[in-house]
C-alpha positions as CSV (number, residue, x, y, z in Angstrom):
1,X,-107.8,-9.6,-27.6
2,X,-108.2,-6.0,-26.8
3,X,-111.8,-4.8,-26.8
4,X,-114.3,-3.2,-24.5
5,X,-116.5,-5.6,-22.6
6,X,-119.6,-3.4,-23.2
7,X,-119.2,-1.3,-26.3
8,X,-118.3,-2.1,-29.9
9,X,-116.1,0.4,-31.7
10,X,-118.1,2.8,-33.8
11,X,-116.4,1.9,-37.1
12,X,-117.4,-1.7,-36.7
13,X,-121.0,-0.6,-36.5
14,X,-120.8,1.7,-39.5
15,X,-118.7,-0.4,-41.9
16,X,-121.4,-3.1,-42.7
17,X,-124.0,-0.5,-43.6
18,X,-121.6,1.7,-45.6
19,X,-120.5,-1.4,-47.5
20,X,-124.0,-2.1,-48.5
21,X,-124.6,1.5,-49.6
22,X,-121.4,1.3,-51.8
23,X,-122.6,-2.0,-53.1
24,X,-126.0,-0.6,-54.1
25,X,-124.3,2.4,-55.8
26,X,-122.1,0.1,-57.8
27,X,-125.1,-1.7,-59.2
28,X,-126.8,1.6,-60.0
29,X,-123.7,3.1,-61.7
30,X,-121.7,0.1,-63.2
31,X,-118.3,0.8,-64.5
32,X,-117.7,4.1,-62.7
33,X,-114.0,4.3,-61.9
34,X,-114.3,6.3,-58.7
35,X,-117.1,4.0,-57.5
36,X,-115.0,0.9,-58.2
37,X,-112.2,2.4,-56.0
38,X,-114.7,2.8,-53.2
39,X,-115.8,-0.8,-53.7
40,X,-112.3,-1.9,-53.1
41,X,-112.0,0.2,-49.9
42,X,-115.4,-1.0,-48.7
43,X,-114.4,-4.6,-49.4
44,X,-111.2,-4.3,-47.3
45,X,-113.1,-2.5,-44.5
46,X,-115.8,-5.2,-44.5
47,X,-113.2,-7.9,-44.1
48,X,-111.7,-6.1,-41.1
49,X,-115.1,-5.6,-39.6
50,X,-116.1,-9.2,-40.1
51,X,-112.9,-10.4,-38.4
52,X,-113.5,-8.1,-35.4
53,X,-117.1,-9.2,-34.9
54,X,-116.0,-12.9,-35.2
55,X,-113.4,-12.2,-32.4
56,X,-116.2,-10.7,-30.2
57,X,-118.4,-13.8,-30.7
58,X,-115.4,-16.1,-30.2
59,X,-114.5,-14.3,-26.9
60,X,-118.0,-14.8,-25.6
61,X,-118.5,-18.5,-26.5
62,X,-115.0,-19.5,-25.2
63,X,-113.1,-22.6,-26.0
64,X,-113.2,-24.9,-27.8
65,X,-115.8,-23.3,-30.0
66,X,-114.3,-19.8,-29.8
67,X,-111.3,-20.8,-31.8
68,X,-113.5,-22.0,-34.7
69,X,-115.5,-18.8,-35.1
70,X,-112.7,-16.7,-36.6
71,X,-111.4,-19.5,-38.7
72,X,-114.8,-20.3,-40.1
73,X,-115.6,-16.6,-40.7
74,X,-112.3,-16.1,-42.5
75,X,-112.8,-19.3,-44.5
76,X,-116.3,-18.2,-45.6
77,X,-114.7,-15.0,-46.9
78,X,-112.0,-16.9,-48.8
79,X,-114.3,-19.5,-50.2
80,X,-116.8,-16.8,-51.3
81,X,-114.1,-14.9,-53.1
82,X,-112.8,-18.0,-54.8
83,X,-116.1,-19.5,-55.8
84,X,-117.6,-16.2,-57.0
85,X,-114.6,-15.6,-59.3
86,X,-114.4,-19.3,-60.5
87,X,-118.1,-19.7,-61.3
88,X,-118.3,-16.4,-63.0
89,X,-115.2,-16.9,-65.2
90,X,-115.8,-20.6,-66.0
91,X,-113.2,-23.3,-66.7
92,X,-110.3,-20.9,-67.4
93,X,-110.2,-20.1,-63.7
94,X,-110.1,-23.8,-62.7
95,X,-106.8,-23.2,-60.8
96,X,-107.8,-20.2,-58.7
97,X,-108.5,-22.3,-55.6
98,X,-105.0,-23.9,-55.9
99,X,-103.4,-20.5,-56.4
100,X,-105.2,-19.0,-53.4
101,X,-104.4,-21.9,-51.0
102,X,-100.8,-22.0,-52.1
103,X,-100.5,-18.3,-51.7
104,X,-102.0,-18.5,-48.2
105,X,-99.4,-21.1,-47.2
106,X,-96.6,-19.0,-48.5
107,X,-97.9,-15.7,-47.1
108,X,-98.4,-17.3,-43.6
109,X,-95.3,-19.4,-43.3
110,X,-92.9,-16.9,-44.9
111,X,-94.5,-13.5,-44.9
112,X,-96.4,-13.4,-41.6
113,X,-94.2,-15.7,-39.6
114,X,-91.1,-13.9,-41.0
115,X,-92.4,-10.5,-40.0
116,X,-93.4,-11.7,-36.6
117,X,-89.9,-13.2,-35.9
118,X,-88.2,-10.1,-37.3
119,X,-90.3,-7.6,-35.3
120,X,-90.1,-9.6,-32.2
121,X,-86.4,-10.2,-32.5
122,X,-85.6,-6.5,-33.1
123,X,-87.6,-5.5,-30.0
124,X,-86.8,-8.4,-27.6
125,X,-83.7,-10.0,-29.1
126,X,-84.9,-13.6,-28.4
127,X,-88.4,-15.0,-28.1
128,X,-89.6,-18.4,-27.1
129,X,-92.6,-20.6,-27.7
130,X,-93.9,-24.1,-27.1
131,X,-92.3,-26.5,-29.6
132,X,-95.0,-29.2,-29.1
133,X,-97.8,-26.9,-30.3
134,X,-95.9,-25.4,-33.2
135,X,-94.6,-28.8,-34.3
136,X,-98.1,-30.3,-34.2
137,X,-99.5,-27.4,-36.4
138,X,-96.6,-27.7,-38.8
139,X,-97.0,-31.4,-39.2
140,X,-100.7,-31.0,-40.1
141,X,-99.9,-28.1,-42.4
142,X,-97.2,-30.1,-44.2
143,X,-99.5,-33.1,-44.7
144,X,-102.4,-31.1,-46.0
145,X,-100.2,-29.0,-48.3
146,X,-98.5,-32.0,-50.0
147,X,-101.7,-34.1,-50.2
148,X,-103.8,-31.4,-51.8
149,X,-101.2,-29.3,-53.8
150,X,-98.5,-31.8,-54.8
151,X,-100.1,-35.2,-54.9
152,X,-102.5,-34.3,-57.8
153,X,-99.5,-34.1,-60.1
154,X,-98.7,-37.8,-59.6
155,X,-102.1,-39.5,-59.7
156,X,-102.8,-41.4,-63.0
157,X,-106.6,-41.6,-63.1
158,X,-106.7,-38.2,-64.7
159,X,-104.1,-36.6,-67.0
160,X,-102.6,-33.4,-65.6
161,X,-102.7,-31.7,-62.2
162,X,-106.3,-32.7,-61.5
163,X,-108.0,-35.3,-59.3
164,X,-110.8,-37.6,-60.3
165,X,-114.2,-37.2,-58.6
166,X,-113.5,-39.9,-56.1
167,X,-110.0,-38.6,-55.4
168,X,-111.3,-35.0,-55.0
169,X,-114.0,-36.2,-52.6
170,X,-111.4,-38.2,-50.6
171,X,-109.1,-35.1,-50.5
172,X,-111.9,-32.9,-49.2
173,X,-113.1,-35.4,-46.5
174,X,-109.5,-36.2,-45.3
175,X,-108.6,-32.5,-45.2
176,X,-111.7,-31.7,-43.1
177,X,-111.1,-34.7,-40.7
178,X,-107.4,-33.9,-40.2
179,X,-108.2,-30.2,-39.5
180,X,-111.0,-31.2,-37.1
181,X,-108.6,-33.5,-35.2
182,X,-106.1,-30.7,-34.9
183,X,-108.8,-28.3,-33.6
184,X,-109.8,-30.9,-31.0
185,X,-106.2,-31.3,-29.9
186,X,-105.6,-27.6,-29.8
187,X,-108.7,-26.6,-27.9
188,X,-109.5,-29.7,-25.8
189,X,-107.2,-32.7,-25.5
190,X,-103.8,-30.9,-25.4
191,X,-104.7,-27.3,-25.0
192,X,-101.7,-26.6,-22.9
193,X,-99.4,-27.2,-25.9
194,X,-100.7,-24.0,-27.4
195,X,-100.8,-21.7,-24.3
196,X,-98.2,-19.3,-23.1
197,X,-97.8,-17.9,-19.6
198,X,-99.1,-14.3,-20.0
199,X,-100.6,-12.0,-17.4
200,X,-101.8,-9.3,-19.8
201,X,-105.2,-8.1,-18.7
202,X,-106.3,-7.5,-22.2
203,X,-105.7,-11.1,-23.1
204,X,-107.8,-12.2,-20.1
205,X,-110.4,-9.6,-20.4
206,X,-114.0,-10.4,-19.3
207,X,-116.3,-11.8,-22.0
208,X,-118.3,-9.1,-23.8
209,X,-121.7,-10.3,-22.8
210,X,-124.5,-12.2,-24.6
211,X,-126.2,-9.1,-26.0
212,X,-123.0,-7.7,-27.4
213,X,-122.1,-11.0,-28.9
214,X,-125.5,-11.4,-30.5
215,X,-125.1,-8.0,-32.0
216,X,-121.7,-8.9,-33.4
217,X,-123.1,-12.2,-34.7
218,X,-125.7,-10.3,-36.7
219,X,-123.2,-7.8,-38.0
220,X,-120.8,-10.6,-38.9
221,X,-123.5,-12.1,-41.2
222,X,-124.1,-8.7,-42.8
223,X,-120.4,-8.2,-43.4
224,X,-119.9,-11.7,-44.9
225,X,-122.8,-11.3,-47.4
226,X,-121.4,-7.8,-48.3
227,X,-118.0,-9.2,-48.9
228,X,-119.3,-11.9,-51.2
229,X,-121.3,-9.4,-53.3
230,X,-118.5,-6.7,-53.3
231,X,-116.1,-9.4,-54.5
232,X,-118.3,-10.2,-57.4
233,X,-118.3,-6.6,-58.4
234,X,-114.5,-6.1,-58.0
235,X,-113.2,-9.5,-59.3
236,X,-113.4,-8.5,-63.1
237,X,-111.4,-5.3,-62.3
238,X,-108.7,-7.3,-60.4
239,X,-108.4,-9.7,-63.3
240,X,-108.2,-6.9,-65.9
241,X,-105.6,-5.1,-63.8
242,X,-103.5,-8.3,-63.5
243,X,-103.8,-8.9,-67.2
244,X,-102.9,-5.3,-68.2
245,X,-99.8,-5.5,-65.9
246,X,-98.7,-8.6,-67.8
247,X,-98.6,-10.6,-64.6
248,X,-99.5,-14.3,-64.5
249,X,-103.1,-15.3,-63.7
250,X,-101.9,-16.8,-60.4
251,X,-101.4,-13.3,-59.0
252,X,-105.2,-13.1,-58.6
253,X,-104.9,-15.8,-56.0
254,X,-102.2,-13.9,-54.2
255,X,-104.5,-10.8,-54.0
256,X,-107.3,-12.9,-52.6
257,X,-105.2,-14.6,-50.0
258,X,-103.5,-11.4,-48.9
259,X,-106.8,-9.7,-48.5
260,X,-108.2,-12.5,-46.4
261,X,-105.1,-12.9,-44.2
262,X,-104.3,-9.2,-43.7
263,X,-106.3,-8.7,-40.4
264,X,-104.9,-11.9,-38.8
265,X,-101.4,-11.0,-40.0
266,X,-101.5,-7.6,-38.4
267,X,-102.8,-9.2,-35.2
268,X,-100.0,-11.7,-35.2
269,X,-97.3,-9.0,-35.7
270,X,-98.8,-7.0,-32.8
271,X,-98.6,-10.0,-30.6
272,X,-95.0,-10.7,-31.5
273,X,-94.1,-7.0,-30.8
274,X,-95.7,-7.4,-27.4
275,X,-93.5,-10.5,-26.7
276,X,-96.3,-13.0,-27.2
277,X,-94.8,-15.1,-29.9
278,X,-96.9,-18.1,-29.0
279,X,-100.0,-16.2,-29.8
280,X,-98.5,-15.0,-33.1
281,X,-97.7,-18.6,-34.1
282,X,-101.2,-19.8,-33.1
283,X,-102.8,-17.1,-35.2
284,X,-100.5,-17.5,-38.2
285,X,-100.4,-21.3,-38.5
286,X,-104.0,-21.6,-37.5
287,X,-104.9,-19.3,-40.5
288,X,-102.9,-21.5,-42.9
289,X,-104.5,-24.7,-41.6
290,X,-108.0,-23.3,-41.8
291,X,-107.3,-22.1,-45.4
292,X,-106.5,-25.6,-46.5
293,X,-108.5,-27.7,-44.1
294,X,-111.8,-25.8,-44.7
295,X,-111.4,-24.3,-48.1
296,X,-110.4,-27.4,-50.0
297,X,-113.5,-29.5,-48.7
298,X,-115.9,-26.6,-49.4
299,X,-114.5,-25.9,-52.9
300,X,-114.4,-29.6,-53.7
301,X,-118.0,-30.0,-52.7
302,X,-119.1,-27.0,-54.9
303,X,-117.2,-28.2,-57.9
304,X,-118.3,-31.9,-57.5
305,X,-121.8,-30.6,-57.5
306,X,-121.5,-28.3,-60.5
307,X,-119.2,-30.7,-62.5
308,X,-116.7,-28.0,-63.4
309,X,-113.0,-28.9,-63.5
310,X,-110.8,-28.1,-60.5
311,X,-107.0,-27.9,-60.8
312,X,-105.1,-28.4,-57.6
313,X,-101.6,-29.5,-58.5
314,X,-98.9,-26.8,-58.3
315,X,-96.0,-26.7,-60.8
316,X,-92.4,-27.7,-60.2
317,X,-91.1,-24.3,-59.2
318,X,-93.9,-23.9,-56.7
319,X,-93.2,-27.4,-55.3
320,X,-89.6,-26.5,-54.7
321,X,-90.7,-23.3,-52.8
322,X,-93.2,-25.3,-50.8
323,X,-90.7,-28.0,-49.8
324,X,-88.1,-25.4,-48.9
325,X,-90.6,-23.5,-46.9
326,X,-91.6,-26.6,-44.9
327,X,-88.0,-27.5,-44.4
328,X,-87.0,-24.0,-43.1
329,X,-90.1,-23.9,-40.9
330,X,-89.1,-27.2,-39.3
331,X,-85.6,-25.9,-38.5
332,X,-87.1,-22.6,-37.2
333,X,-89.3,-24.3,-34.6
334,X,-86.7,-27.0,-33.7
335,X,-85.2,-25.1,-30.7
336,X,-88.3,-23.2,-29.4
337,X,-86.4,-19.9,-29.5
338,X,-86.1,-17.4,-32.4
339,X,-84.0,-14.4,-33.3
340,X,-84.1,-11.9,-36.2
341,X,-82.1,-14.4,-38.3
342,X,-85.0,-16.8,-38.7
343,X,-87.2,-13.8,-39.5
344,X,-84.8,-12.7,-42.2
345,X,-84.7,-16.2,-43.8
346,X,-88.4,-16.5,-44.0
347,X,-88.9,-13.0,-45.4
348,X,-86.2,-13.8,-48.1
349,X,-88.2,-16.9,-49.1
350,X,-91.4,-14.7,-49.2
351,X,-89.6,-12.2,-51.4
352,X,-88.5,-15.0,-53.7
353,X,-92.0,-16.3,-53.9
354,X,-93.4,-12.8,-54.8
355,X,-90.7,-12.1,-57.4
356,X,-91.0,-15.5,-59.1
357,X,-94.8,-15.0,-59.2
358,X,-94.5,-11.9,-61.2
359,X,-91.4,-13.0,-63.2
360,X,-91.9,-16.8,-63.5
C-alpha cells in the first residue's frame, strides 16, 4: 500500500463533500442530463475514495482485522447498490443479486486475474506465487459459487431457480461461515500461505497513526452513504440505457460489479506489474470471495425480512462459463508459475462472457 503516513491525498478529502453537493443538486434539479452525468462521475469518485479510506483504516488496525475492512467496505457498496435497485424496482429485479455476484466472479477470475497475468508476464516473463494460498481461496470460491448460483436450479421445494425461505437462510449462513473460516485461515492460522517475500518499503510502510485512521474512518462512512444515495439517483438511468441499447437486463449486474471491483482491480494489476503476483491474487480472489461470502447473506437477510422473491440460479449457458472458469483457474494455479499464455486464456473467457451477455 502506498500512502503517506501523516497526510491524506487532497482528492480523498474533497471527493466525499463534492459527492454530497452533487447529490443535493440532483434532488433539486431532477432529470437534468448534465447533472446526471455528474452524478455518475461523483459515484465513481466516491467509490475510489471509500476504498482508499478503507485501506488507511486497514493499514492502521493491522491483521487480522485489517483484511476485513476493505472487504466489508466494498461489500457494503455492492449490497447498497443491489438492494437500492431491487427494492425500488420490485419483483422484476429479483435476479439482480444473482447477476451481480456472477458478474463479480467472472470479472475477477477472468478479467482481473487475466489482466494481471498478462501484464506481469509481458514485463517479467514468468511470475510465481504460493500454490497453497491460491488453492485454498479457489476451493472456497468454487464451493460458494456452485452452492449459491447453481444449486438453486436443482432444488425441488420451489419451482424455478429460487430457494425456499429455509434454504435461503441456510445458504446465507453457510456462505458467511465459510467466508469467516477462510478469513481466519488467511489472517491468523495459516497466514504464511498468503505472504510473499517482498522488501518494498511501500508495502511495509509505517501505520498512518490513530488520528489519521479516525479521520479516514469518518470519511469512509460519509463516502458509503453518498454512494448509496447516488446509486438510487442513477439506477433508473442505467436501467433505461441498458433497455434502450437492447441489452439483456443482466447487464445492469455487470455494471454494478465492474464499478465496485474497479479500484481493487487496478490495484491488483499494479501489483502484478511490480512483480508482486501474490498480492494481486490475494486482492482479486479476496474480492470475489467477499462478493459472495458477504453479499449473499446480507441480501438473503433483507429479502427474507421483506418477503420479496430472490432468484439465485444461473442459466445453462452461465453454468458452462462458470464451470469452465473454475476448471481453467485450477489449471492456472497448479504449477505456482504463470506466463502470458494463462493471462490470454483467462481474458479470452472474459471476452466470451461479455459478448454472450450482450448477445445471448
